[in-house]
C-alpha positions, 0 to 999 in steps of 0.5 A: 194581641200582647206584643212587647217585642219591637222587632214584630212591629216591622210587619205592619205597613201603610195600607194594611187591613187590621182589626182592633183587639178583642173586646174593644169599643170598635167591635167588628170594625176593620181599619186601614192603616194610614200612618204611624207615629209615637215612640218606641215605648208607645207605637201608634197608628192612624187607621180609617174605617175600611170601605168608608171615605177618609174623613176625621169622623172615620179615623182612630188612633190604634196602638200597634201592640193591640192590632191584628193584621188580617189583610194588605193592599199589596200581597205579592206572596198570596199565590205561593204554596204553604210549603214554599212559604215555610221555606222562605220564612226559615230563610228569613224573608220578611214578606213571607212572614207577613203573608203567613201572619195574614193567612193565619189571622184570616182563618182565626178571625174570619167570623169577624171579617164577614160581619159589618 
């Protein structure tokens, strides 16, 4: 995912479940975002393996431009119908846009989520 627009970084939050880019050394691993750091030109996040203990052995520094949002710990719009979701996106609701990104990426990368 090539993302050079800093306005799109606002869709990531602490506790989100992300995948690294295709072809990375981590393979099919899912990460949970623990913190953000870096500058505007090189935004980074600290991610721990999802479903594992938070140790120094299970963390990785990930570039925010390369990660793919596939889930979140809190999804307030998970039960909203798709037509209503599109109307909320057009109105400028950021949380609706996050939910749309999660839904589309879950469908696209579903084969990666089921593998360990």
